[in-house]
N, C-alpha and C positions, 0 to 999 in steps of 0.2 A: 552469389549464393555461398553461404558458409560452407566450410569443408565438412565431409561426412562426420568427423570426430566432433567438431563443434555442434553440428546438428544433433547428433546423438546425445551429447551432454545437455543441450537445451531441452530436448524432449524428456529425458529422464528428470531434469530439474523442474520442468513444468508439472509433471505428474506427481512427484514427491511433495513439492511445496504447495500445490493445490490441496493435497490431502492434509497437510499441516494446517493451512488456512481454514479448511473445512471444520477442523477440530477446535482451533483456538480462536478463529475469527480474525486472525492477523498472524504475524511472524513468518508465515510462508512467503508472502510477498517480499519481505524484508531479505529473506535468504535468496530468493530468485533475483532480486534487483542486484545484489552483490555478484551473483554468477554472471549476469548480463553485462555488468560494467567491466568484469574481468575479460570478457570475450568480444565486446563491441564498443563502438564509439558512444559517447553519452547520448546524442539524439536518437541513435538506432536503439540503444538500450531502453530508453524512455518509451519510444513508441511500441516496441515489441513487448515490453513489461506491461504497458497499458492495455494492449490487445489481449494478452494472455490472462492478466489478473481481472479485466472486465469480464471475460467469459466465466472465470472461476467465481467471482463475486456475484455476477448477474444470476448464474445458476443457483448459487447458494441462497440468493434472495427469493428465487422461484420456489426452492425446496421449502423454505421457512416463511413464505409469503403471509400466512395468517398470523404470524408474530410481529410483523413490522409495525413500528410506531410512526405512522405517517405524519402526525402533527409535528413531530421534531424535525422532519426532513425538509419542510418549507424553509425554516430559518437557516439550516445548513446550506441549502441551495443557494439562498440569497448571499450568504457570506462567501461561498465558492465563486460566484459571479463577480463580486467585488475584487477578490484577489486576482482572478483572471484578467480583469480589465487593467489592473496595475501592472501585471506582467507584460501584457500586450503593449503597454505604453513604454516600457523600458527595454523590452526585447532581451531579457536576461536568460543566459544559458550557462549553468555551472560547469567548471572543469570536472574531470574525473575524480581528482584528488579532493576537490571541495565537495562534490556529491558524496563521496564515501565518508568523509569526516561528518557532514551533516547527518548522513544516514546513521552512522555510528552514535553520534551525540544525542540524537533524538530520544531514545529510551531513557538516557540519564537526565535530560531535561524534564521529562515526565515524572521521574522519581524524585527530582530535586525540588519540585514545587512545594512550597510550605503548607503545612496541614490547614492553616487558616484560610488558604486560597482554595475554597471548595468549588470545583467545577462540576456541574451537573447538567447534562444535556436537556433535562426536563425543566430546568429553571429558565425564567424569562431572560431573553438576550444571550443566553449561553449557546444555543444552536448557531446563531449568526457568528459569534466568536469562533466556534468550532469550525465552521465553514471557511472562514478567512484563514485561520492558522493552518488547518490541515491541507488546504489547497496550495498555500505557500510552500509547505514542505513537500508536497507532491511535485511541484514544479522545480524545486531545487534538488531534492534527493530521490524522488521517484516513489517515496513511501510516506505515510503519515500515521500508520497503525498505532504505534506507541502513544503518541499525543492523543489521537482519537480515542484510545482506551481510557485516558484520564477523564475524559468528558462522560464516559459511560460507567466507570467503576463504582461511582457513588449514586447512581441513578435509581437503585432499587429494582431495576429490571432483572428478570431471571435470565439465565444463560441463553436460552432460545431467542428471546427478544433482543438481547444484546447482539448476538450473531446475525440475526435477520436485519436489524435496523443498520448495523455497521455495514453489512453487505451492500445495501442500496447506497449508503453514504460513499462507500469506496468505489462502487460502480460509477457514480457521478464524477468522483475525482479522477478515475482512469479515463473516462471519456474526455474530460477537460485536458488531461495530459497528452492524449492522443491528438486532440484538435490543436493544441498549442505547439507540440514538437513536429507534428506532421504537416501543419498548414499555416499557423499564425506567426511563427518566427520567420526571419529572413531566409531566403532559399539556401544560402551557404550554411545555415545552421540546422536545416531540417534533417530528420531521420527517415529513412525508407526501410521497408522490410519486404521479403519475398512473400507473396500471397500463399504459396504452398506451405512454406514453413509456419506461417501464422495460423493456418487452418489446422495443421497437425498439433500445434501447441494449444489451440483452443479445445480440440478434442481431448488432449491430455488434461486440461484444466477441468473440464466437465467430468471426466472419469474419476480423477482424484477427489474432486468435491463430493461426488456421489458416493464413493467408497468411505468417506469419512463420516457419513451421517450416523452410522450405528455406533461408532466410537464416541461421538459427541453425546449420544443418548445415554451412554453408560457412565459418562463423567459426572462427578458431583460439581456444584458451583465452586466449592473451595479448590478442588483439584484443577478445574478449568483455569481459575485466576493464578494459581501457583505456577503451572507449567507455562502459561503465557509469559509471566514475568521472567522466569528463568531462561526461557528461549531468546527473548528480545535483548536482555542484558548481555548474554553471552556473545550474540552476534554483534551487538554494539561495540564491544571490546575489540573484536576482530576488525571491524571496519574503521575504527579510529586508528588502530595500529597500521592498517593497510594504506589508508589515505595519507597518514603522517609520513610513511615511508615514501610514497609517491611525491609528496611535496619536497622531501629532502633529497631525493634522488636527482642526479644530474639530468 
């Protein structure tokens, strides 16, 4: 069981980052992943992040269930299963430094994509690609929000449909992450968490997500996209520096 100080930090982190995710549809999970990697081993961080973010995203999906684009989700699910099958075959688990660097680089990969490469989750074949890419990132760095956003940003969905559909997509990703790091990798690489801690963090995720709904209603689509980008780029820079420092340290 983590110490009282670590538990208190995780509880506060789950509450605040679920509130952020409820507003922006992402970013909160990226912040929480970094916090977990600072305090726990990679497999433990992946499982606990998956459990907490699953609660946050699943509850957000329930809140906005009437806005979900279910047609898109079939292709994403198929791509996710393809990526999971590949990881099961090679039994890959990233080091903490590798996970942090990939976590930090992800938003910049999204920004670096050339304008001619138009990714749109409503176009044929793009949901499958989205599932493959995002699940791969989930299993390496624990998050896929910045790349996932690239598939939605030109989709002409309004902000409610974006948040709702991404919530279901991310819920699937977190389920896969829990299954992989909790059961499907070799026993020496598996992560375990205390049931009591997991339940408290789930409650915090639901509370934070519920509190965020009024803020999302007041945001314009332009403000929604602006603050999402600023948040993930800032966190990306921090994680790249942190991961690089871990690689360079003795």
